[in-house]
MARMAR-391650 format. One record per residue: x, y, z of N, C-alpha, C, O in turn; residue in one letter. Coordinates in pm, whole numbers, plus 50000, padded with zeros to 5 digits. Layout:
REM MARMAR-391650
XYZXYZXYZXYZA/...
END
This chain:
REM MARMAR-391650
486424743549878485764731349891484554732849926484334741450012M/483374724849868481984730149883481734723950002482314713550031N/480724730350096480394723850225479464713450197479264705550290A/478554710850034477394702450088477984688750006477154680249974E/479284686949976480074675349976480514666350080481404669750159N/479984655850083480454648550196481674640850228482194636750332S/482064639950055483474632050067484394644850027484034652049934V/485454647250092486374661050058487094656049935487664645149924P/486984667249827487884663049724489214665849702489674677149718K/489924655249663491744658349689491904667549549491654668349429K/492714675349695493754688549588494104682949462494014670649449P/494594691949344495194691149269496274691549295496484702749344A/497624682749291499014685449298499714700049297500374704049393P/499564705649208500554717249169499424728349307499914734949398E/497974726949278497514733549400498354732449528498944742149576S/498364719549582498394716249704499974720649713500354725549819T/500874719049609502134724349635502344738149629503344743049682A/501254747249552501154760849591501294766449719501824776149771R/500554755849755499474760949920500874757750018500984763350127A/501804749249974502544742850083503624750150080504044754250188Q/504314753449962505084761449962505314777249885505444777949763K/505334785749946505724794849821506944796649760508094796849804V/506314798149616507534801849535508544812649578508354823549630P/509834805449534510874815649580510814829649482511304840249520K/510254828349373510434840649326509424851149362509604862649323H/508174847349444507404856749531507984863349616507494873749661V/509294857749659509484867049763510404880049689510214891749723F/511584875449565512254882949482511244894049438511844904349406V/509544895149425508984901649360508564913549502508264925449508L/508754901549610508094910449706509514923049746509264935049758I/510724918049759512014927649752511934938249656512234949449697V/511514936549517511104947149438510474956049456510904967449442V/509124953049498507924960749503508614969949654508654982249651A/508944964649738509854971449852510334985549806510004997049832M/511414978749714512544991549644511674999649577512105011149587V/510524999249506509905008149456508705014149490508195023349426M/508175007949608507325015149718508545027749790508105038049839T/509795025249786510635031349875510515046549819510645056449891S/510235047049676510185058249600509065065649618509055076549560F/508145062849680506615067449673506605077049742505985085949684A/507075081049867507095092949957507895104549892507695116549909S/508875098749813509805110249768509335112249656509965121949614I/508575108749575507945112949453507065125149497507275136849462L/505985120449587504885127249636505165136949696504275145449707I/506665139849765507075152049811507575162349692507385174449682R/508215154149617508745163249465507695168449386507735178849321L/506595159249398505155164449272504435178149388503775187149336A/504645178049524503955190049608505075197949678505875203549603G/505245199349809505725214049814507255214149791507955224249786K/507675200649777509285202249727509845201149575510875197849517D/508605205749545508755207649346509925221249338510815222449254I/509705227749418510775239949419511825237849443512555247349413V/512515226549503514225223649504514275220849333515475220449305L/513685219349242514095214349118513455226749056514405232849007F/512425233249035511565242848954511285251049068510435246349144W/511845263449102511385271249217510025278049177509105280649255P/510075280449043508805288448984507665279948977506785283048897Q/507535269749048506375261849035505725256249130506365249049206R/504325257949149503515258049257503145241149273502945232949183Q/503135239249415502965226549475501615218849403500575225449407P/501545207749348500465202549307499485195649476499975191649582A/498165196649439497425193249565497665176849597497775168049511D/497705175249733498185160249794497055151149704497515141049652A/495665153949683494825146749630494885147249441494725137949362S/495105158449421495545156049305496735149049263496855147149142V/497545145249331498825138749292497965121849283497955113849189I/497395120849403496915105149416495945104349321495895092249297A/495045110649242494225108049103495065105149034495055093348999F/496185113948979496565113948852497785099048851498115094348742W/498315093348981499035084848995498065071348973498355061948899R/496955072549048495905064049023495595058548871495745046848835L/495055071648772494705073848700496085067048591495805057348520L/497045071048590497965062048485498365048448569499145042048498F/498115041848693498295031948713497285024448644497625014148588A/495685029448639494975018848586495005018148453494445008648399T/495615027348380495625024948231496775015448196496615007048107L/498235016648281499035008348277498624988748283498844979648204G/497904989648428497394973848400496514974848348495854966748414M/495754978848265494714978348176495784972248030495424962247968F/496604977048006497754979947890498304964447898498214957147799L/498974958948046499584948548080498404939048032498804930247955G/497004938848062496114928548040496054925447881495914914247831A/496194939047805496204937747638497534930047584497464921047499V/498724934447641500194927047595500064913747639500774906347571V/499364907347736499424897147778498494885247772498644873447804T/497454892447719496384885247624495454876447714494954865447696G/495394886347831494164884047950493084891547988492604891648101K/492604899347869491494906047842490374896247914489824900748015L/490064885247874489054872747868488834872947998487784867348029G/489604878648109489924874848229489124882648297488874880248415K/488634892548237488184904548323486694895548323486044899148421F/486034886048250484874884648224484964874748322483744873248332K/485414866748403485444861048530485214863548661485004855748754Q/485334879948656484824888748737483564884548801483354877148705V/482384882248886481214881548925480784895948960481214900949064D/480014902348883479254915948938478504914149068478294924449131R/478134904249113477074904249238478044900249345477874905049457K/479184890949320479704883749448481334893049436481854897649538K/481764894249345483054903749344483264918749345484164924149409D/482024927749241482584937449239482134950949375482574962149400L/481144943049432480664949049602482374951249689482894961749727P/482914936649699484094943049759485424947049673486434951549726L/485304945349567486144950149477486114966849501487244971649507L/485244974449512484504985249479484694993049658484635005149679A/484864984949738485144986949890486434983749880486854988449986L/487494978249818488624979549798489344991249743490384996049787S/488594995449631489115005349558488945019449669489695029149670G/487855017549751487325028849824488625029749955489015040550000L/489115017949997489865017650078491315025350070491905032550151M/491715019649903492715026249839493065038449849494155043849867L/491395044649826491355059049794491625066349936492235077049942A/491145060150039491405068550167492935066750214493565074250288I/493305056550159494535053850200495645063050134496575068250197H/495395064349983496535075449927496155090349927496975098549887F/494725094949978494545107750001494925110250120495885117950118I/494585107150230495085109050328496625107550398496985114650491S/497755093650316498815097650291499525108850230500515114150282W/499005112050120499335120350041499725135650118500795141650109N/498365140350202498495146650263499275152350381499585163950409Q/499585136350465499775134950557501655141350568502105148950654S/502495134350439503695138750357503605151450348504715156450366L/502595161150324502925174550315503085181850442503615192950447Q/502645176050538502505180850663503615175150778503665180950886M/504225167150759504835159250839506295155650804506655159250692T/507205149350880508355142250805508065130850722506865128250717T/508705124550667508705114850565508985106350670508155097350657I/509585104150756509975094950853508885092050961508565080650995A/508455101251000507415100251070506115094851015505345089051091S/505805096650876504445095750813504815080650743503845073050742S/505835076150696505695066250655506185054650763506135043250717V/506555055550869506925050051001505325047951053504975036551083T/504425058351063502915057851116502135046450986501395037251021I/502405048650867501715043850779501675028050754500895020850692I/502755025750823503015008350848502945006051002503715000251079Y/502045011251017501055005851141500524995451061500294986151139L/500234992550958499164989050877499124969950944498214961750953M/500284969650971500404950651009499384946051128498624936451146P/499694956051189498424953451338497424955551271496784945051280L/496864962551208495164961151131494964951451031493934945051007F/496084951250975495764936550887495914924050949495834913350888A/496144924951074496304912851111495014908151241494714896651272L/494474919851293493164921251300492144913951182491684902551168L/492024928151099490804921950967490834909950939489874903850892F/492294903450973492324889950874491694878650966490954869750926S/492104880651089491534873751193490024870651244489564860251291V/489354884651214488024883451245487164885151123485934886351121F/487744885051051486884888850889487204873750789486284866750746F/488204871650772488814861550701489224846250763489474836050698L/489224847850894489274836051009490324830650953490254819350905K/491814840150952493034833650958493644830351057493174835551159E/494474824051073495164822251217496714825851184497194821851078R/497354832051260498424837651281499634830851409499484834551526A/500564822851380501544819251463501604824951571500814834251588G/502314822251655502924826851779503984836051756504194846151824W/504804831151636506244836651580505524848251492506254858051486L/504684849351445504354858151339504024869051427504564879951410Q/503094866951532502464879151614503674881351703503334890351780I/504814877951728505444883151821506684889751719507694894251773I/506534890051549506854894051494506424910651446506984921151417A/505194905751460504194923751418504114931651562503644942851575I/504514925951638504324929651739505924942551783505974953951829I/506884933351742508434936951712508034952951609508064964751643L/507764947751504507554959451426506924969151420507344979651373S/505344966751486504374979851510505194985851584505534997251552V/505964977151752506554984051821507834990951767508055001351829G/508584988851688509634996051616509375010851548510075020951546G/508065007851491507585013851386506865026051534506415035751472A/506715027551636505935035251715507125042051775507075054251793I/507805037651795509625044651871510045052851738510545064051754I/509895048551630510505059651519509315067851512509865078851516V/508075070351504506975079151503507565087651603508065098351566G/507585084151736507355093851867508865102251840508995114551838L/509945092151819511345100051781511305115351719511725126351756A/510605110351609510325119551503509255132051576509455143751544D/508605129951634507875138051647508685150051786508945162051799L/508785138651858509315143952026510635152352023511165159852105V/510955148351907512725153551875513005160951747514055160951684F/512075165951725512085172651606512725188151630512305195351720Q/513745192051541514555206051572513565215351573513545223351667A/512485216151461511655228751430510645223751493510605216951390T/509555219151575508115216251600507275223851550507245236151556P/506125212551465505515217751338503995224051424503365233651379G/503565216351554502575223651647501695209851586502085198751551G/500085217251591499035208551554499225205751418498745195251374L/499965214851328500115209151173501075191251168500715180651117S/502035193751225502505181951292501845166651324502045155351281V/501075172051409499935164751470498925156851404498525145451427L/498565165751311497035163651237497745154551106497115145351054F/499165158351060499615147451003499335132551011498595124250959G/500365133451110500785121251197499615112751191499585101951133D/498175120851282496365110551226496225111551114495055107551105L/496685115250959496225112350877496955100650805496475092550726L/498325101750854498895088450881498395072250925498365060250898A/498055082751011496985064451110495975063451042495575051851035L/495115074150963494205070550878494615063050773493925053150748L/495695065450696495825060150592496435041950619496445032950535G/496825041450741497025030050768496015020350794496325008750765A/494995021950836494005015550859493115011650697492545001450660V/493265021150649492585018350520493265009050428492895000250350S/494485014750468495605001650355495324989150441494784980550372G/495474986150539495414976850579493894970850561493754958950589A/493084976250530491464968850466491944966650362491654955450320A/492814974450274492834971850119493514960850086493364954949979Y/494474956650197495294943750119494584930850211494944919150193F/493634934150303493304924450363492004919250261491874907050270V/491054925350170489974929650075491254921349980490854910349941I/492284923649950492714919649818493104901349851493104892449767G/493274900549939493974884850019492214878849963492284869949878R/491054882149994490174877149977489944875349830489564863849807K/490044882749727489374884349629490894878349512490834873249400K/492054881449593493104874149476493404864949463494334860349396R/492514859349540492404839549546491824835749420492134824249390E/491074841449334490414837449216490194849049093489624847948984K/490864860549155490654868849033492374869848957493354866249021I/492464874148844493654875048771494384891848809493994903548803D/495254886648837496174901548909496004913948805496304924948850I/495534913048666495334920548550493984925048602493774936948629F/493434919248611491744922648642491624928148768490824937348783S/492144925048841491914928448995492384943349001491484950949037Y/493554949148976494244958048985493904967148900494114978848931T/493364964348784492894972948670491454981748705491294993948696T/490434970948751489014974748831489344980348986488384985149046I/490554979849047490454983049207491044998449142490245007649127V/492365000049109492585013349069491575020648998491235031849037Y/491145016148912490295020948819488935031248927488595043048922G/488525020049011487295024749111487835036549233487155044249302I/489695033749226490075043249360489835058149305489285067949355C/490615055149151490555068049069489365075749085489415087649116T/488095068749061486265072149065486315082949178486085095049179V/486875070449308486635077049466486865091949460486095101349475F/488655091049422489285101649457488905113149373489105124049425I/488265113049218487925125149142486655128449200486415140349177F/485535121549281484495125549332484925131649454484085139349500M/485865130649513486365137349650486885150049601487075159849672Y/487125149249466487895164849443486605174749405486565187049404L/485665166149377484675177949328484175181749457484165193649490L/483825173749522483155174449657484065186749742483555196949788A/485615183149753486305189649865486515202649790486265212649856N/486915204649667487135218449559486245223449484486475229049377N/485145221949534483955224749447483955241949419483945245749302A/483965250349512484185262849506485555265349418485385272849323L/486825260449436487795258949380487825259249220488405266449139A/486805246349206486895245749033486085255948961486045253848840L/485425266449000484525278448954486325286648915487365286248982L/485995294148767486825306748742487355313748827488485318548812P/486285316048976487045325449065487485324349156487705333449236S/487885306649175488675301549243489925299649244490455301549134G/490735296149343492375298349333492475284649237492825274349296P/492265283849122492065272149024493505266148989493415254548950F/494475269848991495845266448963496365258249057496985248149025E/496135262149190496425254549325496015236249322496735226849357T/494815236149276493805225049309493215218649199492305210749221V/493675221449058492705220248935493645207748874494865206748883A/492745199048811493215185348791494285186848679495385181448692I/493915194948554494505196648488495655206548417496445205248324F/495285217148512496275227648499497295228448545497485238448613H/498495217648528499125217648600500945216148471500935217448349L/501745214448528502985215948462503295202748393502555193248416N/504285201348315504525189048263505645185248390505765173048402W/506385192248475507315189148614506075175648659506135163448662Q/505405182048678503925174948760504065163948723504525154548789H/503615163848592503065147048549504385141648507504215129448515F/505245143248479506635137848529506325127548639506115115348636L/506365137248742506415126348889505435116748877505735104848867F/504045121548876502975112548880503255101648794503255090548846F/503505102548664504105091948605504885082748660504625070748670L/505975089248700507275080048781506225070048892506365057848886L/505085076549001504795073949060503805063349041503415056749137L/503345061148916502115049148886503415042048814503305030548857A/504335042248749504815030748708505695021948837505615009748852V/506465030348916507135026549004506425019749112506205007749120G/506045030949209505425026149352503715016349320503145008949400P/503355019449202501745017549202501605000249056500914990049053S/502475004948983502574993748854503724983548924503434971848950C/505144989448952505764976048996506054975149145506934968049193L/505294982349208505064981949382504064977849403504094965749382G/502624982749454501504974549518501074968349405500304959449442H/501194968449276500424955449173501574940549226501104929149229T/502744942649254503634926549290503264925849449503374914549498L/502964933549513502044928749654500944924849634500644914849699Y/499904930349543498854923149490499074910749443498184902149450N/500224908249392500454892549295500444886549423499494880349468Y/501804889149495502164883149609500904874049703501084862849751A/499554882549713498834878449813498044868349770497324862449851L/498084863849604497854848549594498364835549651498014823849635G/499554842649741500394828549797500564836449938500544826950017Y/500704846350004500974845650152499894854650187499194861150109V/499844854050334499014861650455499114875750425500224880050395K/497854886250430497734899850412498614902050482499474908850426A/498974898150638500314905550733501404905150695502284913750701P/501434893350649503164893650557503814904150482504874910350492V/502674904050389502584913150298502684929250356503484937150306I/502024932150436502404947750509503914948050606504834956250608T/503644933050695504884937150778506324933550665507444934350715V/506224930750562507394931750441507334943950389508294949950341T/506074948550399506374960750368506774971550390506654981550319A/507384970150510507714978550617508994983250573509384994250613L/509614977250505510844980950463511084991650371512164996250330G/509834995250344509935009050252510265020450346510695030750293E/510085020050508510575029450581512365034650578512955045450578M/512785019350575514055023350511514635030350412515555038450422F/514055026950318514405029950124514125045750167515015054150153G/512585049650231512615061550217513415071550294513455083350260S/514145066350411514585073750478515885073050459516545078450547T/516525067650362517835067750319517915076550199518935082450163L/516495077050126516645086950057516235099050016516385105849915L/515465100750161515095114350220516435123150232516695134450190A/517215113150308518375117250341519405123250202519775134850188Y/519555117250154520215119449970519135131749934519845138949863A/518465135149938517345142449838517155150549930517755160549892I/516435154050085516185162750137517045164850202516745176150242F/518305161550263519135160450384518245158350490518415165750587H/517445151050495516385146250628516675132850682516555122350618E/517095134150816517625121450867516585121051033516235130751099T/516385109251055516315104751225516175117551289516915126651250P/515385119651378515795132651493516785125851626517415133451700T/516815115551638517075112251743517515096351744516735088251695H/518855091551803518995078651774517835067551833517725056851773W/517045070351942516195057551960515285054251828514535044551823S/515455063351726514705058651584515515048351510515075041251419A/516745048151559517455037351464516865025151584516425014951531F/516835025351706516385011651770515225009651736514715000051796L/514205017651622512805012251601512905008251518512164998651497G/514125013551381514295007551293514764988951273514424980351191M/515504988851371515984976851401514924965151443514964953651400F/513954970551540513094964451564512114959951435511794948251415L/511784968451370511394966051255511434954951129510624947451074V/512984958351116513804946551028513904936251116514314926151057A/513714934451233513604919551300512464911651290512394899451276L/511414921551303509644916451248509934912651099509854900851068G/510174919651030510214914350897510884902650847510364894950766I/512014901450893513044887350901512134873850935511834864550860I/511814876351078511314865151162509504862451057509144850751043I/508654872951001507704871550963507944862550835507254852850804T/509114867650760509374861550605509884846650631509504837850555V/510704843950733511064829550736510164818950777510254807050745L/508964826650882508374818250962507224815050828506864803350843T/506714819550737505524818950655505494806650603504434800450613E/506924799050521506724792350445507034778050544506814766350512N/507534782450657507304769550762505724769450806504964759850820R/505564779150819503814775650832502924768450759502334758150792A/502864773950667502414762850552502674750950539501824742550510L/503874748850558504214731650523503734725350620503624713350597K/503254730050766502704722050876501224720850869500514715650954R/500844726450753499054726250763498764709650723499484701150670L/497474709250771497134695550730496414696350596496084707550558S/496104684450512495394681350389494004689050403493484692150296L/493354692550517491844700050487491884711350541490964719550535S/493094713050605493374726750604494094736650440493994747650385E/494524728750430494844734650274493844734050159493914740050052I/493044726950196491824725250112490794742350096490334749750009E/490884740950265490184755650307490634765450249489914774550208K/491944765350236492684780050149492984777749980493884782949915M/491984768549935491914770249807490954773149715491254774149596L/
END
């Protein structure tokens, strides 16, 4: 609603309905996204240090190289989606002055998220890394309150506290009771996951602001593309000497990889990115950023089950299961209260959201 108008405009019926009640299909897509993202940590491990489980002769791909190819393929996939659905014209609606700076910031945050988290997965356990990365709801709530001026109900605040507390319990259990302590390497891996949590929350909050006006294919293609450029710049800066012929080229090179690596890169792009993060971005047009990030905590359970099935990796202490229970409770409370909170909004509050 324009501030200079003395008489508030009456919102369109379909817009009001959209603000008052989240469509059921959005929650279905959130579940699909949760399943898809559960495979992310597994595929990153398989492209990295655990590729030897299937191909002992192969060298692990660098964590940042994994992020680069994943985002490049995801960018191409989303652009292809815009072509197939006939929404290329939507790109023209992106304002270069008002939208691109925030989209660039979103891409930068996403690049930091993937670089730090990919490296974390190579240094600590999947349970610990995925748990810490999903401290995002805490940071997303803070960002939403301070920068987007959103309000969270007391039930949602309790749900986020439960989820974050549960995540901390799982992380501590994995760190304190691990069978073979990794010393500073494990600690550094946990800190990298924390950095990924902060940057991931910033990415989701910015997405909440921009997804209200920008088409999903336009948004994801631009942000994923910018993210890919930032990761490429990081690779050039961090591995400058290694890119010379005299350096360890095979280890960190972007191109000199085997087909097995590209198989996992492609699966990462199609599953966790195009069918995972993209569906979360779509849902951001209907629900608040903290809701998405809390719901995404379900990846913790999926990743833990997959890690057990593939790597025989389990939570290291019974307290981890208590933490997971708290996380699940927080997810349920958050999802159930979202529709109720929107239904109670006044007309003026609805107009502010539109």
